[in-house]
N, C-alpha and C positions, 0 to 999 in steps of 0.2 A: 725299347732301347735298353742297352746294358750299361750300367754305371759301375765303375770300380768302387768298391766299398772296402774300407780299411776297418778291421775289427781288432780291438786291443783288449787284453785281459786287464781288469782293474782289481782293486782290493775287494770289491763287493760284487763283482760279476764281469760284465763286458760292456764296452762302448763301441760305437761305430760312427763313421762319417764318410762322406764321399767328396773327394777333391774337386769334382766337377760341379757340385751343388753346394756352394758355401752356405753355412748355417743349417744345413740339413744333417741332423744327428739323431742317434737313438741309443738307448741302453737296454740292458736286460740281465736277468740273473744267470741265464745260460747263453751259450753261443747261438743255439737254435732260436731262442726267444728274441735275442738281439737281431738276428737276421730277419725274423718276421717283423719286428718293430721297425727296422730300417726300411724294409720293403714298403710298409705302410707309410712311413715318414716321407719316403721319396714320392709316393703317389700323392700324398697330401701337399707336399712342396710344389710339385709340378702342377697340380690342380690350382693351387693358389697363384702361381705364376700366370697360368692361362687366364684366370679371373681378373688379374691385374693388367692384363694385356702385355705382359713381359715375354720376351723371347726365352724359350727353354733351351739351356745350353746343350749342345751335342756332346755326347761322351767323347773325351779325348785322352783321358789318363790311362796309363797302363802300368803294369808292375813286372818285376823280375826279381829273382834271387841271384845274388853274386856270392860266390864262394871265396873266402879269404882265409888265410892262416891267422889264427888268434894266438 
């Protein structure tokens, strides 16, 4: 499955979350490390949901960029 992941720059590195998996977050010093940590976090999150007998949400979020005059 492919989940949308939002990555944001912070004062100390980067943070990430997925709108389709509430509570699943990750951080890292670099964007690459944050992506790796988020991939691991999603796998752990989904595994935990399976163990709890919970339904794993299907990915449904999407993104786009809109150009506006500033």
